[in-house]
C-alpha positions in Angstrom: -41.0 -52.6 22.0 -38.4 -50.4 20.3 -39.9 -47.3 21.8 -40.0 -48.7 25.3 -36.4 -50.1 25.0 -35.1 -46.7 23.9 -36.9 -44.8 26.6 -35.6 -47.2 29.3 -32.0 -47.5 28.1 -29.3 -46.0 30.3 -26.3 -46.0 27.9 -24.7 -42.8 26.6 -25.2 -43.9 23.0 -28.2 -46.1 21.9 -28.0 -48.2 18.8 -30.9 -49.5 16.7 -29.8 -52.3 14.4 -32.1 -54.5 12.3 -31.2 -58.2 12.3 -31.7 -58.5 8.5 -28.0 -58.1 7.7 -28.6 -55.1 5.4 -25.9 -53.1 7.1 -22.5 -54.0 8.3 -21.8 -53.9 12.0 -18.3 -52.7 11.1 -19.9 -49.4 10.2 -20.8 -48.8 13.8 -17.6 -46.8 14.3 -18.7 -44.4 11.5 -22.0 -43.7 13.3 -20.3 -43.2 16.6 -17.6 -40.9 15.3 -20.3 -38.7 13.5 -22.3 -38.5 16.7 -19.2 -37.6 18.8 -18.0 -35.0 16.4 -21.4 -33.2 16.3 -21.8 -33.5 20.1 -18.4 -32.0 20.7 -19.3 -29.0 18.5 -22.5 -28.5 20.4 -20.9 -28.8 23.8 -18.2 -26.4 22.8 -20.8 -23.9 21.5 -22.9 -24.2 24.6 -19.8 -23.6 26.8 -21.4 -25.6 29.6 -18.8 -28.0 31.1 -21.4 -29.8 33.2 -23.0 -31.4 30.0 -21.7 -34.6 28.6 -22.2 -36.7 25.4 -25.5 -38.2 26.5 -27.0 -34.7 27.3 -26.7 -33.4 23.7 -29.5 -34.5 21.3 -27.7 -36.0 18.3 -28.8 -38.7 15.9 -26.9 -40.5 13.1 -28.8 -42.6 10.5 -27.2 -45.2 8.3 -28.2 -45.6 4.7 -28.5 -48.4 2.2 -29.0 -46.0 -0.7 -25.7 -47.2 -2.3 -27.3 -50.6 -2.7 -30.5 -49.3 -4.4 -29.6 -50.2 -8.0 -28.9 -53.8 -7.2 -32.1 -54.0 -5.1 -34.2 -52.5 -7.9 -33.1 -55.2 -10.3 -34.1 -58.0 -7.9 -37.5 -56.8 -6.8 -40.8 -57.3 -8.6 -42.0 -54.4 -10.6 -44.9 -53.6 -8.3 -42.6 -53.5 -5.2 -40.5 -50.9 -7.0 -43.6 -49.0 -7.9 -44.8 -48.9 -4.3 -41.3 -48.0 -3.1 -41.0 -45.1 -5.5 -44.5 -43.9 -4.4 -43.5 -44.1 -0.7 -40.3 -42.2 -1.4 -42.4 -39.5 -3.2 -44.6 -39.1 -0.1 -41.4 -38.9 2.2 -40.0 -36.3 -0.2 -43.1 -34.2 -0.1 -43.5 -34.4 3.7 -39.8 -34.1 4.7 -38.1 -32.4 1.8 -35.0 -33.5 -0.2 -32.0 -35.2 1.2 -33.6 -38.1 3.0 -33.0 -41.2 1.0 -33.5 -44.2 3.3 -36.0 -43.8 6.1 -36.3 -47.5 6.8 -32.6 -48.3 7.2 -32.4 -50.1 10.6 -29.0 -48.7 11.5 -29.5 -45.7 13.7 -27.6 -44.3 16.7 -28.9 -41.8 19.2 -27.5 -40.0 22.2 -29.6 -40.6 25.3 -31.1 -37.1 25.1 -32.0 -37.5 21.4 -33.7 -40.9 22.1 -35.7 -39.4 25.0 -36.9 -36.5 22.8 -37.7 -38.6 19.7 -39.2 -41.8 21.2 -41.4 -39.9 23.7 -43.1 -38.4 20.7 -43.3 -41.4 18.3 -47.0 -42.2 17.6 -46.8 -44.8 14.8 -46.7 -48.3 16.1 -45.9 -50.4 13.1 -43.0 -50.6 10.5 -43.4 -47.0 9.4 -42.3 -45.5 12.7 -38.8 -44.9 11.1 -40.3 -42.2 8.9 -41.6 -40.4 11.9 -38.2 -40.3 13.5 
Protein backbone atom coordinates (compact mmCIF):
# COMPACT_ATOMS: atom_id res chain seq x y z
CA UNK A 1 0.00 0.00 0.00
CA UNK A 2 2.81 2.43 0.84
CA UNK A 3 4.63 1.58 -2.38
CA UNK A 4 1.52 2.14 -4.50
CA UNK A 5 0.68 5.36 -2.69
CA UNK A 6 4.15 6.78 -3.22
CA UNK A 7 4.20 5.80 -6.88
CA UNK A 8 0.80 7.40 -7.55
CA UNK A 9 1.34 10.58 -5.54
CA UNK A 10 1.47 13.86 -7.43
CA UNK A 11 2.88 16.22 -4.81
CA UNK A 12 6.29 17.84 -5.02
CA UNK A 13 7.24 16.45 -1.61
CA UNK A 14 5.92 13.14 -0.30
CA UNK A 15 5.80 12.40 3.41
CA UNK A 16 5.73 9.02 5.09
CA UNK A 17 4.66 9.32 8.73
CA UNK A 18 3.80 6.42 11.04
CA UNK A 19 0.74 6.90 13.24
CA UNK A 20 2.49 5.57 16.36
CA UNK A 21 3.40 9.04 17.63
CA UNK A 22 7.12 8.22 17.86
CA UNK A 23 8.04 11.41 16.02
CA UNK A 24 6.66 14.91 16.30
CA UNK A 25 4.77 16.37 13.36
CA UNK A 26 6.37 19.68 14.38
CA UNK A 27 9.64 18.30 12.97
CA UNK A 28 8.13 18.31 9.48
CA UNK A 29 9.70 21.70 8.77
CA UNK A 30 13.15 20.27 9.54
CA UNK A 31 12.76 17.52 6.93
CA UNK A 32 11.37 19.97 4.38
CA UNK A 33 14.16 22.50 4.90
CA UNK A 34 16.81 19.78 4.54
CA UNK A 35 15.27 18.52 1.30
CA UNK A 36 14.94 22.04 -0.11
CA UNK A 37 18.54 22.94 0.79
CA UNK A 38 19.98 19.83 -0.89
CA UNK A 39 17.70 20.19 -3.92
CA UNK A 40 18.72 23.85 -4.40
CA UNK A 41 22.39 22.83 -4.39
CA UNK A 42 21.72 20.09 -6.93
CA UNK A 43 19.67 22.39 -9.17
CA UNK A 44 22.36 25.07 -9.02
CA UNK A 45 25.09 22.54 -9.84
CA UNK A 46 23.07 21.15 -12.76
CA UNK A 47 22.51 24.63 -14.19
CA UNK A 48 19.24 23.47 -15.74
CA UNK A 49 16.52 26.05 -15.10
CA UNK A 50 13.79 23.77 -16.46
CA UNK A 51 14.13 21.44 -13.47
CA UNK A 52 12.23 22.03 -10.24
CA UNK A 53 12.17 20.64 -6.72
CA UNK A 54 10.16 17.49 -7.60
CA UNK A 55 12.66 16.60 -10.36
CA UNK A 56 15.68 16.26 -8.06
CA UNK A 57 15.96 12.93 -6.22
CA UNK A 58 16.40 13.88 -2.55
CA UNK A 59 15.37 12.02 0.62
CA UNK A 60 15.35 13.10 4.27
CA UNK A 61 14.94 10.48 7.01
CA UNK A 62 13.92 11.26 10.56
CA UNK A 63 15.50 9.46 13.49
CA UNK A 64 14.50 8.36 16.96
CA UNK A 65 18.07 7.50 17.93
CA UNK A 66 18.02 10.19 20.62
CA UNK A 67 15.26 8.20 22.38
CA UNK A 68 17.20 4.92 22.32
CA UNK A 69 18.43 4.85 25.93
CA UNK A 70 14.94 5.35 27.34
CA UNK A 71 13.54 2.65 25.02
CA UNK A 72 16.27 0.18 25.98
CA UNK A 73 15.29 0.52 29.62
CA UNK A 74 11.63 -0.29 28.97
CA UNK A 75 12.00 -3.22 26.54
CA UNK A 76 12.37 -6.85 27.51
CA UNK A 77 15.95 -8.14 27.32
CA UNK A 78 15.25 -10.42 24.34
CA UNK A 79 13.80 -7.53 22.31
CA UNK A 80 16.96 -5.51 22.97
CA UNK A 81 19.04 -8.54 21.94
CA UNK A 82 17.10 -8.94 18.68
CA UNK A 83 17.27 -5.20 18.00
CA UNK A 84 21.05 -5.13 18.47
CA UNK A 85 21.39 -8.14 16.16
CA UNK A 86 19.28 -6.42 13.52
CA UNK A 87 21.38 -3.25 13.85
CA UNK A 88 24.51 -5.34 13.33
CA UNK A 89 23.08 -6.78 10.10
CA UNK A 90 22.22 -3.26 8.89
CA UNK A 91 25.72 -2.05 9.81
CA UNK A 92 27.34 -4.90 7.88
CA UNK A 93 25.08 -4.41 4.85
CA UNK A 94 24.92 -0.62 4.65
CA UNK A 95 27.93 0.64 6.59
CA UNK A 96 28.17 3.02 9.54
CA UNK A 97 26.06 6.13 9.97
CA UNK A 98 22.61 4.59 9.60
CA UNK A 99 21.06 4.45 13.05
CA UNK A 100 17.30 4.19 12.66
CA UNK A 101 16.07 2.39 9.56
CA UNK A 102 12.55 1.88 10.89
CA UNK A 103 11.76 5.49 11.81
CA UNK A 104 8.45 6.13 10.07
CA UNK A 105 9.21 9.79 9.36
CA UNK A 106 10.60 10.14 5.85
CA UNK A 107 10.22 12.76 3.14
CA UNK A 108 10.96 12.29 -0.55
CA UNK A 109 10.92 14.49 -3.61
CA UNK A 110 8.71 13.01 -6.29
CA UNK A 111 11.78 11.95 -8.31
CA UNK A 112 13.31 10.16 -5.32
CA UNK A 113 10.05 8.36 -4.52
CA UNK A 114 9.72 7.17 -8.11
CA UNK A 115 13.27 5.80 -8.15
CA UNK A 116 13.13 4.15 -4.74
CA UNK A 117 9.62 2.73 -4.62
CA UNK A 118 9.83 1.35 -8.16
CA UNK A 119 12.66 -0.86 -6.94
CA UNK A 120 11.38 -1.86 -3.47
CA UNK A 121 11.00 -5.64 -3.31
CA UNK A 122 10.32 -6.31 0.38
CA UNK A 123 6.62 -6.33 1.17
CA UNK A 124 6.55 -6.40 4.98
CA UNK A 125 7.78 -4.22 7.85
CA UNK A 126 11.43 -4.49 6.82
CA UNK A 127 11.00 -2.53 3.57
CA UNK A 128 12.35 0.58 5.35
CA UNK A 129 15.79 -1.01 5.40
CA UNK A 130 15.66 -1.49 1.66
CA UNK A 131 15.00 2.22 1.17
